[in-house]
C-alpha positions as CSV (number, residue, x, y, z in Angstrom):
1,M,-20.0,58.6,7.5
2,K,-17.1,60.7,7.8
3,I,-13.7,59.1,8.9
4,V,-12.5,61.7,11.5
5,Q,-9.5,59.1,12.8
6,D,-6.0,60.4,12.8
7,K,-3.2,58.4,12.1
8,L,-2.5,57.5,15.9
9,R,-6.5,56.1,15.4
10,N,-5.0,54.1,12.1
11,R,-2.3,52.5,14.1
12,Q,-4.3,51.8,16.8
13,A,-6.5,50.0,14.8
14,L,-4.3,48.4,12.7
15,L,-1.9,47.0,15.7
16,V,-5.3,45.6,17.5
17,S,-6.6,44.1,14.4
18,G,-3.1,42.3,14.4
19,L,-3.0,41.2,17.4
20,I,-6.6,39.7,17.4
21,T,-6.1,38.0,13.7
22,L,-2.6,36.6,15.5
23,V,-4.3,35.2,18.6
24,F,-7.5,33.6,16.5
25,T,-5.4,32.1,13.9
26,S,-3.1,30.6,16.3
27,L,-5.8,29.2,18.2
28,F,-7.4,27.5,14.8
29,L,-4.3,26.0,14.0
30,F,-3.5,25.2,17.3
31,I,-6.9,23.2,17.2
32,I,-6.1,21.4,14.3
33,Y,-2.5,21.1,15.2
34,E,-4.0,18.9,18.3
35,Q,-6.5,17.2,16.1
36,R,-3.8,16.0,13.8
37,M,-1.6,14.7,16.9
38,A,-4.9,13.0,17.9
39,A,-5.0,11.3,14.4
40,A,-1.6,10.8,14.5
41,S,-1.6,8.7,17.8
42,E,-4.6,6.6,16.7
43,G,-2.6,5.5,13.9
44,V,0.6,4.9,15.8
45,S,-1.6,2.7,18.4
46,R,-2.9,1.1,15.4
47,L,0.7,0.3,14.2
48,Q,1.6,-0.5,17.4
49,A,-1.1,-3.4,18.1
50,H,-0.4,-4.6,14.4
51,M,3.3,-5.3,15.6
52,L,2.2,-6.8,18.7
53,D,0.0,-9.2,16.6
54,I,3.1,-10.4,14.7
55,F,5.0,-10.9,17.5
56,N,2.3,-13.0,19.5
57,D,1.6,-14.8,16.2
58,N,4.9,-15.6,16.1
59,E,5.0,-17.2,19.8
60,L,1.8,-19.2,19.0
61,I,3.4,-20.5,15.8
62,A,6.9,-20.9,17.5
63,D,4.9,-23.1,20.7
64,A,2.8,-25.0,17.7
65,I,6.0,-26.2,15.8
66,G,7.5,-27.1,18.8
67,E,4.9,-29.5,19.8
68,R,4.4,-30.7,16.4
69,Y,8.0,-31.4,16.1
70,Y,8.2,-33.4,19.2
71,H,4.9,-35.5,18.3
72,I,6.2,-36.5,14.7
73,K,9.9,-37.1,16.1
74,T,8.9,-39.3,18.8
75,G,6.4,-41.1,16.4
76,E,8.8,-41.3,13.8
77,Q,6.5,-39.7,11.1
78,C,9.2,-37.2,10.0
79,G,9.4,-39.0,6.5
80,V,12.0,-40.1,4.4
81,M,15.7,-38.8,3.9
82,A,15.5,-38.8,0.2
83,Q,13.7,-35.6,0.1
84,F,17.0,-33.9,0.6
85,V,18.6,-33.2,-2.6
86,P,22.1,-31.7,-3.2
87,R,22.1,-27.6,-4.1
88,N,25.6,-27.2,-3.8
89,K,28.8,-29.0,-2.6
90,D,28.3,-27.7,0.8
91,E,24.4,-27.7,1.3
92,W,21.3,-29.9,1.1
93,G,17.6,-28.7,1.0
94,I,14.1,-29.6,0.2
95,N,12.7,-27.2,-2.6
96,A,15.6,-25.6,-2.5
97,D,16.8,-25.4,-6.3
98,P,17.4,-21.3,-6.6
99,K,16.0,-22.0,-10.1
100,R,12.9,-23.4,-9.6
101,V,11.0,-23.3,-5.9
102,H,7.6,-24.4,-5.1
103,S,5.4,-21.8,-3.7
104,A,2.9,-24.4,-2.5
105,T,5.8,-25.8,0.3
106,G,8.6,-23.7,2.0
107,T,11.8,-24.7,1.8
108,I,14.7,-26.1,4.2
109,I,18.3,-25.7,3.6
110,A,20.8,-27.9,5.5
111,Q,24.5,-28.0,5.7
112,Q,23.9,-32.2,5.9
113,P,20.9,-34.1,5.5
114,S,19.8,-34.6,8.8
115,H,17.1,-36.2,10.8
116,N,16.3,-33.3,12.7
117,A,16.2,-30.6,10.1
118,L,13.6,-33.3,8.1
119,C,11.6,-33.5,11.4
120,M,11.7,-29.9,11.4
121,Y,10.4,-29.2,7.5
122,A,7.6,-32.3,8.2
123,A,6.6,-30.1,11.5
124,A,6.7,-26.4,9.8
125,E,5.1,-27.5,6.6
126,F,2.1,-29.1,8.9
127,I,1.9,-26.0,10.8
128,R,2.4,-23.6,7.6
129,G,-0.8,-25.6,6.2
130,M,-2.6,-25.0,9.0
131,V,-2.2,-21.2,9.5
132,N,-2.9,-20.8,5.6
133,E,-6.1,-23.1,6.1
134,L,-7.3,-21.3,9.3
135,N,-6.1,-17.4,8.6
136,P,-6.5,-17.1,4.5
137,G,-5.2,-14.0,3.3
138,S,-2.8,-13.0,6.4
139,F,0.7,-15.2,5.4
140,D,3.5,-13.4,6.6
141,A,6.3,-14.0,4.5
142,H,9.4,-13.0,5.6
143,R,8.9,-15.6,8.6
144,Y,11.8,-18.5,8.9
145,I,13.3,-21.0,11.2
146,I,16.8,-21.6,12.2
147,A,18.3,-24.6,13.5
148,S,19.9,-23.6,17.3
149,N,23.4,-24.7,15.7
150,S,22.8,-23.1,12.6
151,D,22.5,-26.4,10.8
152,Y,19.5,-26.1,8.5
153,F,17.2,-22.8,7.8
154,Y,13.3,-23.1,6.8
155,W,11.6,-20.6,5.2
156,F,7.8,-20.0,5.1
157,M,8.4,-18.7,1.6
158,A,10.0,-20.6,-0.8
159,S,11.4,-17.6,-2.8
160,D,13.1,-15.9,0.2
161,S,15.7,-18.6,-0.3
162,R,16.9,-17.9,-3.4
163,N,19.7,-15.6,-2.2
164,F,20.8,-17.6,0.6
165,S,24.2,-19.2,1.0
166,F,25.8,-20.4,4.4
167,S,29.2,-19.4,3.4
168,D,27.8,-15.6,3.3
169,S,25.1,-15.7,5.9
170,E,26.3,-13.9,9.3
171,M,24.0,-15.8,11.3
172,A,24.7,-19.4,10.0
173,M,28.3,-18.1,10.8
174,D,28.0,-16.8,14.4
175,I,24.1,-17.1,15.4
176,T,25.0,-16.3,19.1
177,H,25.8,-12.6,17.8
178,F,21.9,-12.2,16.9
179,F,19.9,-13.8,19.4
180,Y,19.6,-13.8,22.9
181,P,19.9,-17.0,25.3
182,P,16.3,-18.2,25.9
183,V,14.7,-18.4,29.3
184,D,13.3,-22.0,30.2
185,F,10.0,-23.2,28.7
186,Y,7.4,-22.4,31.2
187,T,8.6,-18.8,32.1
188,R,8.2,-17.9,28.6
189,L,5.0,-19.6,28.2
190,L,3.3,-18.4,31.4
191,Q,4.8,-14.6,30.9
192,K,1.9,-12.0,30.2
193,N,4.2,-8.9,30.0
194,V,4.5,-9.0,26.0
195,K,7.0,-6.5,26.3
196,N,9.4,-8.2,28.3
197,K,9.0,-11.0,26.3
198,A,10.0,-9.3,23.0
199,L,13.3,-8.4,24.5
200,S,14.3,-11.4,22.7
201,S,14.4,-8.8,19.3
202,T,17.6,-8.7,17.6
203,N,19.3,-5.4,17.3
204,F,19.0,-3.4,13.6
205,Y,21.0,-4.8,11.0
206,T,21.4,-5.3,7.1
207,D,18.5,-7.8,5.6
208,K,20.3,-10.0,3.1
209,I,17.5,-10.8,1.2
210,T,16.0,-7.4,0.8
211,G,19.2,-5.2,1.4
212,E,17.4,-3.0,3.5
213,K,17.9,-2.0,7.5
214,A,16.0,-4.4,9.4
215,Y,15.3,-5.9,12.9
216,S,13.5,-9.4,13.6
217,V,11.4,-10.6,16.0
218,V,12.5,-13.9,17.2
219,S,10.8,-16.8,19.1
220,Y,11.9,-20.1,20.4
221,I,11.1,-23.1,19.5
222,Y,11.7,-25.5,22.7
223,D,12.9,-29.1,23.0
224,L,10.0,-30.8,24.6
225,S,11.7,-34.5,24.5
226,G,13.1,-34.4,27.6
227,K,12.4,-35.4,31.1
228,E,12.4,-31.9,32.5
229,I,11.6,-29.3,30.0
230,S,14.1,-26.9,30.7
231,D,15.7,-23.6,28.4
232,Q,16.9,-25.8,25.9
233,I,15.9,-25.2,22.4
234,V,15.8,-26.7,18.8
235,A,15.5,-23.7,16.6
236,Y,14.6,-20.0,16.8
237,L,11.6,-18.4,15.0
238,V,12.3,-15.5,13.3
239,Y,10.2,-12.7,11.6
240,D,11.6,-9.8,10.0
241,H,10.7,-6.4,10.0
242,S,12.1,-4.5,7.0
243,K,12.3,-0.7,6.3
244,P,9.8,-1.4,3.6
245,E,7.8,-3.4,5.0
246,L,7.5,-1.1,8.4
247,K,6.9,1.6,6.4
248,E,3.8,-0.3,4.7
249,A,2.4,-1.2,7.7
250,L,2.7,2.2,9.1
251,A,0.4,3.8,5.7
252,E,-2.1,0.9,6.2
253,A,-2.4,2.0,9.9
254,F,-3.3,5.6,8.9
255,D,-5.5,4.0,6.2
256,N,-2.6,5.1,3.3
257,Q,-3.3,8.8,4.2
258,I,0.1,9.7,6.2
259,L,-0.5,13.0,8.3
260,P,1.3,16.2,6.6
261,G,4.5,16.7,8.8
262,L,4.1,13.6,10.4
263,N,7.4,12.3,11.9
264,V,7.6,8.3,13.0
265,E,10.9,7.0,14.3
266,L,11.4,3.2,15.5
267,V,14.4,3.4,18.3
268,N,16.0,0.8,19.8
269,L,15.9,1.7,23.7
270,T,19.3,-0.5,24.3
271,N,21.6,1.3,21.8
272,K,19.7,4.3,20.5
273,E,20.2,3.6,17.2
274,S,16.6,4.2,14.9
275,L,15.0,3.7,12.0
276,C,13.1,6.5,10.3
277,L,9.5,5.7,8.8
278,S,8.0,8.6,7.8
279,G,9.3,12.6,7.4
280,K,12.4,14.3,9.1
281,C,13.6,12.3,12.3
282,A,16.7,13.7,13.1
283,G,16.8,16.2,15.6
284,Q,13.1,15.8,16.7
285,S,13.1,18.1,19.8
286,S,9.7,17.0,21.0
287,Y,8.1,13.5,20.3
288,L,5.7,11.1,21.7
289,V,6.7,7.9,22.8
290,R,4.6,4.5,22.3
291,N,6.6,1.6,23.6
292,F,6.0,-1.9,22.0
293,S,8.5,-3.8,24.0
294,E,11.4,-3.4,26.4
295,K,13.6,-3.0,23.7
296,Y,11.5,-0.9,20.7
297,A,9.7,2.4,20.7
298,L,7.8,4.5,18.3
299,H,9.0,8.2,18.8
300,Y,6.5,10.4,16.6
301,S,5.5,14.2,16.2
302,I,4.3,16.8,13.6
303,S,6.3,19.0,12.2
304,L,4.7,22.4,12.8
305,G,6.4,23.9,9.7
306,R,5.2,21.2,7.1
307,F,1.9,20.9,9.0
308,M,1.5,24.4,8.1
309,A,2.8,24.1,4.7
310,R,1.1,21.1,3.6
311,D,-2.1,20.4,5.8
312,T,-5.1,21.6,3.9
313,Q,-7.3,23.1,6.4
314,A,-4.2,24.6,8.4
315,G,-3.6,26.2,4.3
316,I,-7.1,27.9,4.9
317,V,-6.6,29.0,7.9
318,I,-3.4,30.7,6.8
319,L,-4.9,32.1,3.8
320,L,-8.2,33.1,5.2
321,A,-6.2,35.2,7.8
322,P,-5.3,38.5,5.8
323,F,-9.2,38.5,5.1
324,F,-10.1,38.1,8.2
325,F,-7.6,40.9,9.3
326,I,-8.8,43.3,6.7
327,I,-12.7,42.5,7.9
328,I,-11.4,42.8,11.9
329,T,-9.4,46.1,10.5
330,F,-12.6,47.5,9.2
331,S,-15.0,46.9,11.7
332,L,-12.8,48.4,14.3
333,K,-12.3,51.4,12.2
334,S,-15.9,51.8,11.9
335,W,-16.5,51.0,15.6
336,L,-13.6,53.6,16.7
337,N,-15.3,56.4,14.1
338,E,-18.7,56.0,16.0
339,S,-17.1,56.4,18.9
340,D,-15.2,59.2,17.8
341,L,-18.1,60.8,16.5
342,K,-19.9,61.0,19.6
343,V,-17.1,63.2,21.2
344,Y,-16.7,65.2,17.9
345,I,-20.5,65.6,17.4
346,D,-22.5,68.9,18.3
347,T,-25.4,67.4,19.9
348,L,-27.7,70.2,18.8
349,T,-26.7,71.0,15.1
350,S,-24.9,67.7,14.4
351,C,-22.0,69.3,13.2
352,F,-18.5,68.6,14.2
353,N,-17.3,70.5,17.4
354,R,-14.1,72.3,17.8
355,R,-12.3,69.3,19.4
356,I,-12.2,68.2,15.6
357,L,-9.7,70.6,15.2
358,D,-6.9,68.7,17.0
359,I,-7.2,66.4,14.1
360,I,-7.8,68.4,11.5
361,K,-4.5,70.1,11.9
362,R,-2.5,66.7,11.5
363,R,-3.7,66.5,8.0
364,D,-2.5,67.6,4.5
365,L,-4.6,70.8,3.9
366,S,-2.9,72.1,1.0
367,H,-5.7,72.8,-1.3
368,C,-8.4,73.6,1.0
369,S,-10.7,76.8,2.0
370,V,-11.8,78.0,4.8
371,V,-15.1,79.3,5.2
372,L,-16.1,81.4,8.8
373,L,-19.7,81.9,9.1
374,D,-21.5,83.9,12.3
375,C,-25.2,84.3,13.0
376,N,-26.3,88.3,12.7
377,K,-28.2,89.6,15.9
378,F,-28.5,85.9,17.6
379,K,-28.5,87.7,20.9
380,A,-31.3,89.5,20.1
381,V,-33.1,86.5,19.2
382,N,-32.1,84.8,22.4
383,D,-33.0,87.6,24.6
384,T,-36.3,88.1,22.8
385,W,-37.7,84.7,22.2
386,G,-36.0,82.4,24.3
387,H,-33.2,79.9,23.9
388,A,-35.3,77.2,22.5
389,A,-36.3,79.9,19.4
390,G,-32.2,80.5,19.5
391,D,-31.6,76.4,19.3
392,R,-33.8,76.3,16.3
393,A,-32.5,79.0,14.5
394,L,-29.1,77.5,15.2
395,Q,-30.5,74.3,13.7
396,I,-31.5,75.9,10.5
397,I,-28.6,77.6,9.9
398,A,-26.5,74.5,10.4
399,N,-28.4,72.4,8.1
400,R,-28.2,74.7,5.6
401,M,-24.4,74.4,5.7
402,L,-24.4,70.7,5.8
403,S,-27.1,70.3,3.1
404,N,-24.4,72.9,0.7
405,T,-21.3,70.8,1.5
406,R,-19.9,67.6,0.4
407,T,-20.5,64.7,3.3
408,S,-17.8,62.5,2.6
409,H,-15.2,65.1,2.0
410,D,-16.1,68.7,3.8
411,L,-16.2,69.4,7.5
412,V,-18.9,71.7,9.1
413,I,-17.6,72.8,12.2
414,R,-19.6,74.5,15.4
415,T,-16.7,76.5,16.6
416,G,-18.9,78.5,19.1
417,G,-22.0,79.4,20.3
418,D,-23.5,81.3,16.9
419,E,-20.3,80.9,14.9
420,F,-19.2,78.3,12.3
421,M,-16.4,77.0,10.2
422,I,-16.5,75.4,6.9
423,L,-13.3,73.2,5.7
424,L,-13.6,72.6,2.0
425,F,-11.0,70.0,1.2
426,R,-9.6,70.5,-2.5
427,S,-11.5,74.0,-3.2
428,Q,-10.3,77.1,-4.5
429,A,-11.5,80.9,-3.1
430,S,-14.0,81.3,-5.7
431,D,-15.7,77.7,-4.6
432,A,-15.7,79.0,-1.3
433,V,-17.3,82.3,-2.1
434,A,-20.1,80.8,-4.2
435,I,-20.6,78.0,-1.4
436,A,-20.9,81.0,1.3
437,E,-23.4,82.9,-1.0
438,R,-25.6,79.9,-1.4
439,I,-25.5,79.6,2.2
440,S,-26.3,83.0,3.3
441,G,-29.0,83.0,0.6
442,Q,-30.8,80.1,2.1
443,V,-30.8,81.3,5.6
444,T,-32.0,84.8,4.5
445,S,-34.8,83.3,2.2
446,H,-35.7,81.4,5.1
447,V,-39.1,82.4,6.6
448,F,-38.5,81.7,10.6
449,V,-41.8,81.6,13.1
450,V,-41.9,82.3,16.3
451,E,-45.2,82.5,18.2
452,G,-46.7,84.0,15.2
453,N,-43.6,86.4,14.7
454,T,-41.3,86.3,11.5
455,I,-38.1,86.9,12.7
456,P,-35.3,87.3,9.9
457,L,-32.4,85.4,10.3
458,S,-29.0,86.1,8.5
459,V,-25.0,85.1,8.7
460,S,-21.8,87.1,8.1
461,W,-19.0,85.3,6.6
462,G,-15.6,85.5,5.7
463,I,-13.3,83.1,3.6
464,A,-9.6,82.3,2.8
465,E,-7.2,79.7,1.4
466,V,-5.3,77.6,3.6
467,K,-1.6,78.3,2.4
468,G,0.3,75.9,5.2
469,D,-1.2,77.1,8.6
470,L,-4.6,76.6,9.3
471,D,-4.6,78.8,12.1
472,A,-3.4,81.9,9.6
473,A,-6.4,80.7,7.2
474,I,-8.9,81.2,9.9
475,Q,-7.8,84.1,11.1
476,N,-7.8,85.9,7.6
477,A,-11.5,84.4,7.3
478,D,-12.3,85.9,10.5
479,T,-11.3,89.1,9.5
480,A,-13.0,89.2,6.2
481,M,-16.1,88.3,8.3
482,Y,-15.9,90.9,10.7
483,K,-15.6,93.6,8.0
484,M,-19.0,92.3,6.4
485,K,-20.5,91.9,10.0
486,Q,-19.5,95.6,10.1
487,A,-20.7,96.6,6.8
488,R,-23.8,95.0,7.6
489,E,-24.4,96.9,11.1
């Protein structure tokens, strides 16, 4: 099939193909992006649930330690003071030797041996053992107890106490700077709004143990010994959320497959301080929010640029886009060509009609030749034998022209009733003469029979090389054809 589109048609095909490719590529990327955002929301929800579980566990453990502390203290079952040994000149402890601590028990360090510290150690050890027995494999490392007056510190994991010293502990120096005053016991106990209860969490600070930015979940161990239980506490139960621990929890929430381009930021809603857990959090202009307390929230988003650069499916879509563009362009050009052919093709002879000349004149016609052909005495055939016979004669002549030209290069055009033009690309005058003579000979030798009568057919022709202007070449070929026609008459 000949390609008849001009440059305008090609530009139209490229433009439409580009728009279609852009729309479909954008649509596919949007669908994949929305799937990734849904997966991000699920992962962040799992992280949120994990952190709420830790807070709820902290509340349960604090209540359990408070009950145990009350019972063993009133029952005088705290143990013997001799368990305390000097750690240095200003500190005493149980299992507190920095060079050798036993992992089987926790550690308590006190400024002075005291009955309260001994009872808290006994209560915490009992609850610690119960937690490990009932929930094997889910022990929380960075959980510890601080006396309400900072007189003692207890660690559930003994190794966390090695670097501790009262002299450089900011919490020991000014505990009120870190922790909010407690509400009364029953209000805390019966409050169902976990997000509101979690307001007791600290602001961000630098963890002395890990050296990383962190914040702490805080629960209260209440003094249950009074006649009226109020807001008096004996200690704080603290769980540290350090940056490495939070990043590990985030990875576990996503099954250790963090989504490409995912940004997750933990934000303190009260002072806007933040901690970036994944990606590039600075300058997030659009993000989703997942609150897990009245004080802290997770802001998360997926960076579009890093998503397209690193996501496997998005990368495949982007890589396939050029091939999609080529296929659409090829298909569209074929469709446009078929549509154009219906406009430019003469239905009787299957040759091009003269409308094709408008497109041909826009092309580079250097090294082309023109052949004009005219049917001899065609009017007599029509007048004597009718238009049906004339149409058959035209079809025979046209078939001879089509069969003697190159389908993919040359153009055979019906320019009038019995007039034809052949445009031979990259052909000299001698080539045009040879083709014209061959066509003329085949037309003359054809036996054309109408109602039992043999009717002779012949054509007159003229040729010319195109030297810049097609119209001038057509005029020259027409002059030569007219001379041949006159000579035959």
